[in-house]
C-alpha positions as CSV (number, residue, x, y, z in Angstrom):
1,M,-13.7,-4.9,-50.3
2,P,-11.0,-5.8,-47.8
3,R,-12.1,-6.5,-44.2
4,Q,-11.9,-3.4,-42.0
5,F,-10.7,-3.8,-38.4
6,R,-11.9,-1.2,-35.9
7,L,-9.7,-0.3,-33.0
8,P,-11.4,-0.2,-29.5
9,L,-12.8,3.1,-28.6
10,T,-10.4,5.0,-26.3
11,T,-12.1,8.4,-26.1
12,P,-13.9,8.7,-22.8
13,P,-17.7,9.3,-23.0
14,C,-18.9,12.9,-23.1
15,W,-21.4,13.6,-20.3
16,D,-22.0,17.3,-21.0
17,R,-25.5,18.7,-21.4
18,E,-24.8,20.0,-24.9
19,S,-24.5,16.5,-26.2
20,F,-27.7,15.2,-24.5
21,A,-30.8,14.9,-26.7
22,S,-33.6,16.7,-24.7
23,S,-37.2,15.8,-25.5
24,P,-40.5,15.6,-23.6
25,T,-39.5,12.1,-22.4
26,N,-36.7,13.6,-20.2
27,A,-38.1,17.1,-19.5
28,Q,-39.0,16.2,-15.9
29,A,-35.5,14.9,-15.2
30,L,-33.9,18.0,-16.7
31,A,-36.1,20.3,-14.6
32,G,-35.4,18.3,-11.5
33,L,-31.6,18.4,-11.9
34,D,-31.7,22.1,-12.8
35,A,-33.5,22.8,-9.5
36,W,-30.3,22.0,-7.6
37,P,-29.2,23.1,-5.0
38,A,-32.8,23.8,-4.0
39,W,-33.8,20.1,-3.9
40,P,-36.2,19.2,-1.0
41,D,-33.9,18.1,1.9
42,G,-31.0,18.2,-0.5
43,R,-32.1,14.9,-2.2
44,L,-33.2,13.8,-5.6
45,A,-33.8,10.4,-7.2
46,L,-33.3,10.2,-11.0
47,V,-35.1,7.1,-12.3
48,G,-35.9,5.5,-15.7
49,P,-35.3,2.5,-17.9
50,A,-31.8,1.4,-18.9
51,G,-30.2,3.4,-21.7
52,T,-32.4,6.5,-21.4
53,G,-29.7,8.9,-20.3
54,K,-29.7,8.7,-16.5
55,T,-25.9,8.3,-16.3
56,H,-25.4,11.0,-18.9
57,L,-27.4,13.5,-16.9
58,A,-26.2,12.4,-13.5
59,R,-22.5,12.7,-14.6
60,D,-23.1,16.1,-16.1
61,W,-24.7,17.2,-12.8
62,A,-21.8,15.7,-10.8
63,R,-19.3,17.6,-13.0
64,R,-21.1,20.9,-12.6
65,A,-21.7,20.4,-8.8
66,G,-18.2,19.0,-8.1
67,A,-19.8,15.9,-6.7
68,V,-18.2,12.7,-5.4
69,V,-19.3,9.8,-7.7
70,I,-20.1,6.5,-5.9
71,E,-21.0,3.3,-7.7
72,A,-23.4,1.6,-5.3
73,A,-22.8,-2.0,-6.4
74,T,-19.0,-1.9,-6.2
75,L,-17.5,-5.1,-4.8
76,N,-14.1,-5.7,-3.1
77,H,-13.9,-2.2,-1.6
78,A,-12.8,-0.3,1.5
79,P,-15.7,1.2,3.5
80,L,-16.8,4.7,2.6
81,D,-15.4,7.4,4.8
82,L,-18.7,9.0,5.7
83,A,-17.2,11.8,7.7
84,S,-15.2,13.0,4.7
85,L,-18.4,13.1,2.6
86,R,-20.4,15.3,5.0
87,G,-21.4,18.6,3.4
88,R,-20.4,17.6,-0.1
89,P,-22.5,16.9,-3.2
90,L,-22.8,13.2,-3.8
91,L,-23.9,11.0,-6.7
92,V,-24.8,7.4,-6.0
93,E,-25.2,5.5,-9.2
94,D,-27.5,2.4,-9.4
95,A,-28.7,2.8,-5.9
96,D,-31.6,0.4,-6.6
97,R,-29.1,-2.5,-7.4
98,R,-27.1,-2.5,-4.2
99,A,-26.9,-5.6,-2.1
100,D,-25.3,-6.7,1.2
101,G,-21.5,-6.5,0.8
102,D,-21.6,-3.8,-1.8
103,L,-20.0,-0.4,-1.3
104,V,-23.4,1.1,-0.5
105,D,-25.5,-1.3,1.6
106,D,-28.7,-0.4,3.4
107,E,-27.0,1.0,6.4
108,T,-24.6,3.2,4.3
109,L,-27.5,4.5,2.1
110,F,-29.4,5.4,5.2
111,H,-26.5,7.5,6.5
112,L,-25.9,9.1,3.1
113,I,-29.6,10.2,2.9
114,N,-29.5,11.6,6.4
115,M,-26.3,13.6,5.5
116,A,-28.0,15.3,2.5
117,G,-29.1,18.8,3.1
118,V,-26.7,19.2,6.1
119,D,-23.8,21.7,5.9
120,G,-24.5,22.3,2.2
121,G,-24.5,18.6,1.3
122,S,-26.7,17.1,-1.4
123,L,-27.5,13.7,-2.8
124,L,-28.4,12.4,-6.2
125,L,-29.5,8.8,-6.5
126,T,-30.0,7.0,-9.8
127,G,-32.0,3.8,-10.4
128,R,-34.3,2.1,-12.9
129,L,-37.3,2.0,-10.6
130,A,-38.7,4.6,-8.3
131,P,-37.3,4.5,-4.7
132,V,-40.7,3.2,-3.3
133,A,-39.9,-0.1,-5.2
134,W,-36.3,-0.4,-3.9
135,E,-35.6,-3.2,-1.5
136,A,-34.8,-2.0,2.0
137,A,-34.3,-4.2,5.0
138,V,-33.8,-1.3,7.4
139,P,-37.2,0.2,8.4
140,D,-35.9,3.7,8.8
141,L,-34.4,3.5,5.3
142,R,-37.8,2.4,3.9
143,S,-39.4,5.6,5.1
144,R,-36.7,7.8,3.8
145,L,-36.8,6.2,0.3
146,N,-40.5,6.6,0.2
147,A,-40.1,10.3,0.9
148,L,-37.6,11.1,-1.8
149,T,-38.4,13.6,-4.6
150,V,-38.3,11.7,-7.9
151,A,-37.4,13.0,-11.4
152,R,-38.4,10.5,-14.1
153,I,-37.1,9.7,-17.6
154,V,-39.5,7.5,-19.7
155,E,-38.9,5.3,-22.7
156,P,-37.3,7.3,-25.6
157,D,-39.3,9.0,-28.3
158,D,-38.0,9.5,-31.9
159,I,-35.7,12.4,-30.9
160,V,-33.9,10.4,-28.2
161,L,-33.9,7.1,-30.1
162,E,-32.1,8.7,-33.1
163,A,-29.6,10.3,-30.8
164,V,-28.9,6.9,-29.2
165,L,-28.3,5.4,-32.7
166,R,-26.1,8.2,-33.8
167,R,-24.0,8.0,-30.6
168,G,-23.8,4.3,-30.9
169,F,-22.5,4.4,-34.4
170,E,-20.1,7.2,-33.6
171,A,-18.7,5.2,-30.6
172,A,-18.1,2.2,-32.9
173,G,-16.4,4.3,-35.5
174,I,-19.1,3.7,-38.1
175,R,-20.4,6.2,-40.7
176,P,-23.7,4.7,-41.9
177,T,-25.3,5.7,-45.1
178,A,-28.1,8.4,-44.8
179,D,-30.8,5.9,-45.7
180,L,-30.2,3.7,-42.6
181,Y,-31.6,6.1,-40.0
182,P,-35.2,6.4,-41.3
183,Y,-35.2,2.6,-42.0
184,L,-34.2,1.8,-38.4
185,M,-36.4,4.5,-36.9
186,A,-39.5,3.1,-38.6
187,R,-38.8,-0.5,-37.3
188,L,-37.1,-0.4,-34.0
189,P,-39.0,-0.5,-30.7
190,R,-38.8,2.7,-28.7
191,S,-36.0,1.2,-26.5
192,A,-32.4,2.4,-26.1
193,P,-31.1,-1.2,-25.5
194,A,-32.8,-2.3,-28.7
195,A,-31.2,0.5,-30.6
196,L,-27.7,-0.2,-29.2
197,A,-28.2,-4.0,-29.9
198,A,-29.0,-3.1,-33.5
199,V,-25.8,-1.0,-33.7
200,A,-23.7,-3.8,-32.3
201,A,-25.2,-6.4,-34.7
202,L,-24.5,-4.1,-37.7
203,D,-21.0,-3.4,-36.5
204,E,-20.2,-7.0,-36.1
205,A,-21.6,-8.0,-39.5
206,A,-19.9,-5.1,-41.3
207,A,-16.5,-6.0,-39.8
208,A,-16.9,-9.7,-40.6
209,Q,-18.2,-9.3,-44.1
210,G,-16.3,-6.1,-45.1
211,R,-19.5,-4.4,-46.0
212,E,-20.8,-0.8,-45.7
213,V,-23.3,-0.2,-42.9
214,N,-26.4,0.7,-44.8
215,K,-30.1,-0.3,-45.2
216,A,-29.2,-3.4,-47.2
217,L,-27.0,-4.7,-44.5
218,A,-29.7,-4.0,-41.9
219,L,-32.2,-6.0,-44.0
220,A,-29.8,-8.9,-44.1
221,V,-28.8,-8.8,-40.4
222,L,-31.8,-7.5,-38.4
223,D,-35.0,-9.5,-38.2
224,F,-37.6,-6.9,-39.1
225,G,-39.6,-9.2,-41.4
226,D,-39.0,-7.0,-44.5
227,S,-39.0,-8.3,-48.0
228,E,-35.7,-8.3,-50.0
229,D,-37.0,-5.5,-52.2
230,E,-37.2,-3.1,-49.3
231,G,-33.4,-3.4,-48.8
232,E,-32.5,-2.3,-52.3
233,D,-31.3,1.2,-53.0
């Protein structure tokens, strides 16, 4: 079989609610977001491990709310015009990973939190950890972080993990055989990064070897400790 070359994905990601795999692992997050605009003090922190759908849900909310999206850890930036943001819905992504010199430092985050709930404004923050665990050198910021309402997403269950795999293969332009999903689901840890790493490894191997993406390829590429017989169709 000739080697197949895949073009880079150019279609922007779809952040709508309809394409999100809802399950008990993200029910609290969905309920919290759907409570807008009645968030306590106009603020909500959406937290959970990497790859569990925080950005998907946050961007869907931002689209519906008409929110300004701010990447907290942006470098080489002009300062935020806080006055222009007053009274508007705001999404601050990766607020727990900010540092001095980033677009959103402690002082800026303090002001953004204070602005929430004023003149119709609201603020959604995302992070991997709960706000009580975020670093804060400004004492007044510490107390405000501790008081934030939190909506959590936990590690994915089977419903979410399969959705992560399917989206990963779709983004890579891969149509795996039907036998691959149950094989991977029975062996992968319940972790979105692990699922996406498996997709990337299979994509690379299939492109390099000109092979179909199926259970046999997974047996050869992924270290699950299976015997050779388990990879045969």
